[in-house]
Legacy VTK file of the C-alpha trace (Angstrom):
# vtk DataFile Version 3.0
C-alpha trace
ASCII
DATASET POLYDATA
POINTS 411 float
0.000 0.000 0.000
1.531 3.291 -1.100
1.565 6.298 1.190
0.444 9.690 -0.085
3.139 12.310 -0.621
3.906 14.421 2.428
2.359 17.905 2.164
4.898 20.713 1.916
5.892 22.480 5.106
4.549 25.967 5.678
6.798 28.686 4.226
7.360 30.232 7.671
8.529 26.897 9.105
10.869 26.377 6.177
12.394 29.820 6.675
13.302 28.812 10.225
15.012 25.657 8.939
16.997 27.609 6.356
17.965 30.280 8.878
19.162 27.642 11.338
21.307 26.053 8.628
22.820 29.485 7.922
23.232 30.406 11.562
26.883 31.425 11.814
29.135 33.005 9.196
32.401 31.357 8.317
35.422 33.209 6.963
35.858 33.049 3.183
38.352 30.585 1.709
41.892 31.938 2.174
42.573 31.719 -1.554
39.257 33.469 -2.414
38.800 36.303 0.099
36.598 38.156 -2.382
33.808 35.657 -1.739
32.895 37.494 1.452
31.999 40.525 -0.677
29.900 38.536 -3.168
26.164 39.218 -3.188
25.639 36.100 -5.281
27.585 33.535 -3.260
29.079 35.034 -0.130
28.330 36.596 3.220
27.037 39.818 1.635
24.082 37.986 0.122
23.414 35.678 3.064
23.393 38.698 5.390
20.262 39.922 3.579
18.333 36.945 4.945
19.325 37.736 8.511
18.578 41.418 7.980
15.081 40.620 6.743
14.484 38.327 9.710
15.732 40.968 12.144
13.433 43.601 10.662
10.411 41.336 11.065
11.330 40.192 14.579
12.118 36.613 13.592
15.891 36.994 14.013
18.290 39.155 15.979
20.221 42.241 14.991
23.292 40.706 16.571
23.147 37.812 14.138
22.634 40.151 11.178
25.559 42.272 12.349
27.813 39.213 12.542
27.099 38.430 8.892
27.552 42.068 7.860
30.895 42.179 9.654
32.025 39.078 7.783
30.856 40.571 4.495
32.901 43.717 5.190
36.086 41.888 6.135
39.354 42.265 4.244
40.179 44.510 1.315
37.071 45.386 -0.696
37.595 46.176 -4.343
36.224 49.191 -6.199
37.990 48.283 -9.442
36.291 48.462 -12.810
35.430 44.757 -12.727
33.231 45.156 -9.646
29.489 45.681 -9.740
26.275 45.269 -7.799
27.018 41.621 -7.041
30.695 41.958 -6.109
32.967 44.367 -4.283
32.163 47.860 -3.055
28.744 48.160 -4.785
27.628 44.827 -3.275
28.645 45.877 0.236
27.032 49.293 -0.270
23.755 47.612 -1.275
23.911 45.504 1.892
24.660 48.423 4.199
21.914 50.520 2.635
19.512 47.644 3.315
20.683 47.730 6.940
20.322 51.456 7.594
17.048 50.943 9.431
18.737 48.710 12.001
19.667 49.782 15.543
23.356 49.401 14.658
23.511 51.839 11.783
26.249 51.961 9.188
25.918 55.495 7.799
29.579 56.482 8.152
30.837 53.386 6.337
28.092 53.700 3.762
28.985 57.319 3.028
32.550 56.253 2.254
31.360 53.437 0.013
29.025 55.820 -1.799
31.961 57.952 -2.882
33.585 54.892 -4.458
30.356 53.722 -6.126
29.705 57.171 -7.617
33.267 57.405 -8.924
32.979 53.897 -10.381
29.697 54.774 -12.095
31.109 57.938 -13.645
34.333 56.266 -14.765
32.617 53.293 -16.312
29.854 55.358 -17.955
32.464 57.560 -19.630
34.395 54.514 -20.843
31.229 52.890 -22.192
30.180 56.017 -24.086
33.671 56.235 -25.556
33.351 52.618 -26.692
30.081 53.472 -28.442
31.767 56.392 -30.191
34.452 54.023 -31.488
31.785 51.764 -32.986
32.840 48.716 -30.959
30.502 46.085 -29.509
30.086 45.784 -25.738
30.384 42.773 -23.434
27.925 41.653 -20.749
30.093 43.109 -18.014
29.681 46.623 -19.389
25.943 46.876 -18.876
24.391 43.842 -17.138
22.806 43.647 -13.689
25.456 41.507 -12.039
28.657 43.406 -12.836
27.670 46.139 -15.269
26.228 49.625 -15.180
22.611 48.458 -14.945
23.336 46.893 -11.565
25.303 49.909 -10.379
22.405 52.081 -11.517
19.989 49.913 -9.510
21.915 50.781 -6.354
22.143 54.471 -7.203
18.399 54.609 -7.855
17.810 53.487 -4.265
20.585 55.484 -2.649
20.975 58.701 -4.661
18.237 58.965 -7.292
18.867 62.644 -8.062
22.654 62.413 -8.181
24.798 63.013 -11.227
26.242 59.494 -11.093
22.858 57.915 -11.821
22.200 60.565 -14.465
25.359 59.521 -16.289
24.421 55.840 -16.049
20.974 56.533 -17.499
22.467 58.670 -20.286
24.704 55.739 -21.191
21.866 53.200 -21.127
19.755 55.417 -23.382
22.694 55.562 -25.816
23.004 51.769 -25.571
19.477 51.338 -26.938
20.327 53.103 -30.200
21.536 51.106 -33.235
25.292 50.736 -33.589
27.224 50.284 -36.806
30.040 47.811 -36.182
32.174 45.983 -38.764
29.983 47.305 -41.558
26.729 46.028 -40.035
23.982 47.899 -38.237
23.215 46.101 -34.986
21.256 46.780 -31.814
23.428 48.850 -29.508
23.415 46.111 -26.833
24.545 43.371 -29.250
27.571 41.809 -27.555
30.703 40.558 -29.284
30.779 37.151 -27.534
28.521 34.108 -27.168
25.867 33.607 -24.441
28.523 32.148 -22.121
30.805 35.168 -22.442
33.253 33.344 -24.706
34.316 33.754 -28.306
32.959 30.866 -30.398
32.584 30.051 -34.075
28.817 29.599 -33.771
28.519 33.189 -32.586
31.284 34.684 -34.687
29.227 37.847 -34.995
28.244 37.938 -31.335
24.660 37.725 -30.137
21.730 39.700 -28.785
20.663 38.695 -25.290
17.050 39.130 -24.179
17.479 38.021 -20.561
17.131 40.072 -17.406
20.438 39.013 -15.868
22.748 39.737 -18.780
20.562 41.110 -21.555
18.509 44.041 -22.699
15.640 43.174 -20.352
17.808 44.216 -17.404
18.378 47.587 -19.047
14.629 47.952 -19.599
14.008 47.132 -15.941
16.257 49.941 -14.722
15.077 52.520 -17.242
11.455 51.713 -16.345
12.003 51.611 -12.590
13.684 55.002 -12.757
10.976 56.525 -14.956
8.286 55.152 -12.664
9.965 57.082 -9.866
10.138 60.191 -12.090
13.881 59.923 -12.508
14.542 60.525 -16.188
17.091 61.839 -18.659
16.659 63.004 -22.234
15.470 60.213 -24.520
14.676 57.769 -21.709
10.972 57.317 -22.465
11.737 56.895 -26.155
14.321 54.258 -25.253
11.765 52.404 -23.107
9.252 52.467 -25.970
11.887 51.245 -28.435
12.824 48.316 -26.198
9.170 47.385 -25.768
8.790 47.426 -29.555
11.844 45.137 -29.824
10.371 42.676 -27.347
7.027 42.778 -29.155
8.746 42.070 -32.463
10.515 39.004 -31.046
7.541 37.656 -29.093
6.627 34.161 -30.212
3.085 32.820 -30.110
2.976 29.333 -28.620
0.088 26.970 -27.919
0.246 27.875 -24.219
0.817 31.587 -24.694
3.501 34.075 -25.746
7.184 33.476 -25.066
10.515 35.039 -25.954
13.833 33.558 -27.108
16.688 33.715 -24.628
19.096 35.157 -27.174
19.496 35.836 -30.882
22.250 34.682 -33.185
23.442 36.703 -36.185
21.381 34.375 -38.387
18.287 35.036 -36.276
18.772 38.760 -36.712
19.179 38.434 -40.480
16.116 36.231 -40.960
13.900 37.653 -38.251
13.297 34.099 -36.994
14.520 32.600 -33.736
16.464 29.326 -33.666
14.811 28.474 -30.329
12.000 25.973 -30.845
9.911 26.777 -27.776
9.802 28.513 -24.399
12.609 27.794 -21.951
12.288 27.498 -18.215
10.216 30.279 -16.647
12.918 32.103 -14.743
13.862 35.581 -13.624
17.191 35.513 -15.445
15.867 34.276 -18.803
12.396 33.418 -19.991
8.976 34.962 -19.734
8.821 35.994 -16.030
11.728 38.435 -16.092
10.793 39.768 -19.520
7.113 40.130 -18.644
7.903 41.989 -15.410
10.147 44.373 -17.327
7.474 44.921 -19.951
4.840 45.484 -17.290
6.988 48.108 -15.558
7.783 49.732 -18.891
4.090 49.943 -19.738
3.380 51.502 -16.343
6.095 54.094 -16.973
4.589 54.811 -20.399
0.992 54.833 -19.057
0.092 52.220 -21.690
-2.617 49.951 -20.246
-2.966 47.836 -23.367
0.749 47.047 -23.405
0.615 46.321 -19.675
-2.205 43.822 -20.179
-0.256 42.089 -22.948
2.779 41.484 -20.739
0.646 40.487 -17.758
-1.345 38.058 -19.889
1.912 36.507 -21.107
3.092 35.998 -17.529
-0.284 34.571 -16.484
-0.220 32.057 -19.333
3.353 31.110 -18.463
2.642 30.273 -14.830
-0.345 28.145 -15.847
1.706 26.061 -18.310
2.848 22.732 -16.781
5.314 22.171 -19.631
7.194 25.346 -18.755
6.998 24.837 -14.983
8.331 21.287 -15.372
11.593 22.741 -16.698
12.443 24.305 -13.318
15.072 22.141 -11.641
16.095 24.138 -8.547
14.702 26.517 -5.960
17.091 29.452 -6.408
16.377 33.058 -7.272
18.214 33.207 -10.568
16.447 30.451 -12.464
14.430 28.503 -9.899
11.163 28.512 -7.969
12.215 31.328 -5.635
12.902 33.760 -8.455
9.673 32.796 -10.200
7.619 33.284 -7.050
9.181 36.636 -6.134
8.814 37.964 -9.689
5.168 36.947 -9.944
4.455 38.289 -6.457
5.882 41.673 -7.434
4.048 41.677 -10.761
0.764 40.764 -9.061
0.986 43.888 -6.899
0.927 46.105 -9.990
-1.360 44.000 -12.196
-4.549 45.320 -13.724
-6.418 42.070 -12.988
-6.337 39.546 -10.089
-5.232 36.675 -12.336
-1.596 36.697 -11.207
-2.453 37.034 -7.540
-4.773 34.041 -7.814
-1.814 31.924 -8.950
0.419 32.834 -5.988
-0.830 30.139 -3.551
-0.026 27.396 -6.072
3.426 28.817 -6.737
4.084 29.143 -3.003
3.193 25.466 -2.531
5.521 24.481 -5.370
8.348 26.529 -3.850
7.750 25.001 -0.419
7.527 21.491 -1.852
10.957 21.765 -3.487
12.731 23.813 -0.798
15.116 21.772 1.335
18.040 23.299 3.265
21.417 22.044 2.162
20.437 20.854 -1.304
22.114 23.875 -2.898
24.909 26.151 -1.763
24.326 28.693 0.989
24.372 31.756 -1.259
21.811 34.344 -2.264
21.485 33.980 -6.027
21.380 30.209 -6.509
21.383 28.926 -2.942
19.565 28.625 0.341
19.610 32.291 1.377
17.713 33.406 -1.718
15.223 30.549 -1.421
14.574 31.466 2.200
14.043 35.130 1.316
11.372 34.255 -1.248
9.764 32.006 1.365
9.583 35.009 3.726
7.547 36.822 1.082
5.270 33.808 0.734
4.912 33.507 4.496
4.104 37.171 5.153
2.564 38.270 1.833
4.425 41.533 2.278
7.169 43.398 0.480
10.661 42.801 1.873
11.429 45.321 4.607
15.114 45.428 3.693
14.386 45.714 -0.039
16.538 42.711 -0.977
14.835 42.091 -4.331
15.827 45.539 -5.588
19.071 43.924 -6.750
16.943 41.907 -9.200
15.184 45.137 -10.285
11.736 43.549 -9.885
10.740 45.565 -6.795
LINES 1 412
411 0 1 2 3 4 5 6 7 8 9 10 11 12 13 14 15 16 17 18 19 20 21 22 23 24 25 26 27 28 29 30 31 32 33 34 35 36 37 38 39 40 41 42 43 44 45 46 47 48 49 50 51 52 53 54 55 56 57 58 59 60 61 62 63 64 65 66 67 68 69 70 71 72 73 74 75 76 77 78 79 80 81 82 83 84 85 86 87 88 89 90 91 92 93 94 95 96 97 98 99 100 101 102 103 104 105 106 107 108 109 110 111 112 113 114 115 116 117 118 119 120 121 122 123 124 125 126 127 128 129 130 131 132 133 134 135 136 137 138 139 140 141 142 143 144 145 146 147 148 149 150 151 152 153 154 155 156 157 158 159 160 161 162 163 164 165 166 167 168 169 170 171 172 173 174 175 176 177 178 179 180 181 182 183 184 185 186 187 188 189 190 191 192 193 194 195 196 197 198 199 200 201 202 203 204 205 206 207 208 209 210 211 212 213 214 215 216 217 218 219 220 221 222 223 224 225 226 227 228 229 230 231 232 233 234 235 236 237 238 239 240 241 242 243 244 245 246 247 248 249 250 251 252 253 254 255 256 257 258 259 260 261 262 263 264 265 266 267 268 269 270 271 272 273 274 275 276 277 278 279 280 281 282 283 284 285 286 287 288 289 290 291 292 293 294 295 296 297 298 299 300 301 302 303 304 305 306 307 308 309 310 311 312 313 314 315 316 317 318 319 320 321 322 323 324 325 326 327 328 329 330 331 332 333 334 335 336 337 338 339 340 341 342 343 344 345 346 347 348 349 350 351 352 353 354 355 356 357 358 359 360 361 362 363 364 365 366 367 368 369 370 371 372 373 374 375 376 377 378 379 380 381 382 383 384 385 386 387 388 389 390 391 392 393 394 395 396 397 398 399 400 401 402 403 404 405 406 407 408 409 410
């Protein structure tokens, strides 16, 4: 006689299990001290979980402070290869999230802000110079993780009227304009490498990335989030409209609803046809959820209700499609159940209809059913800390007090 499957634990109970497994910080590996300053993998990201728990009274400020101290240990880089998920910007994001705590960090944060602003100005100037030379960019120039979109996400929270953010937005607007490179007119965000950041024969002419993590959707998220908050530069609304038109042009109509390719090859661009045969996994980083949230925010910024309904309908169809949901293989934020849940939860708060909100209980059950401490690494982006943070949203049905999901630009 078979026994029925065990019902999933309640999200709040699971959060306690995850928090217990991530109780005490350990020093980073001696040969990789930078890991402490990593929002994706290290103490900087895990500290966000303990901050959120402290804000809501489920954890202690002492525990959060211990993780923050570990995240701030050693030499912290502000070099040009740092971004929102590594180095000074990552630590600044963490400390800004902690400024409502009893142990405030304003003095340290003010010092970090000087470095972040200088980094933003330096890298924006270099990127605009690259555009003037007619050269193609790389992911690291503009993406959320290490590029100017991620740095802009921090500046939008910390100093929305500052000149550093203005320069980042000016650059991103310029990035949306066509670029003539090697005798060909290409989208300005067309990168010179393949989707893995390498040079390969299959992508000899580079590729166009549609994802939120590394592609043009991340740019659209920041431009739209800023415009929604009435932070704009010349040409920004036109750039948002142009990116929405691009996404509309590359939207595919499937039997279960619209979907978008993850990236475009040079052949795809020439023929106007994607090589991808169907929708990929429904993730924040690639796939319909991240794209639909960006489109929804863009439509809100443009006051276009019809466009907003189109992106919301696409997301609703996606989260009702078992074939797409069956492709999810982990619980993380980047491309797992946690990222899907948090993205849909945020989108449901702005939606014109209750259809997305009605799907949240089912997604919360799926997240809880798959969430098990220790099955992934401890980190924020792909590991237990990020899964636990999404579970806190499911448990409380409330926006994160510490604003942790702002680093995904879905807030």
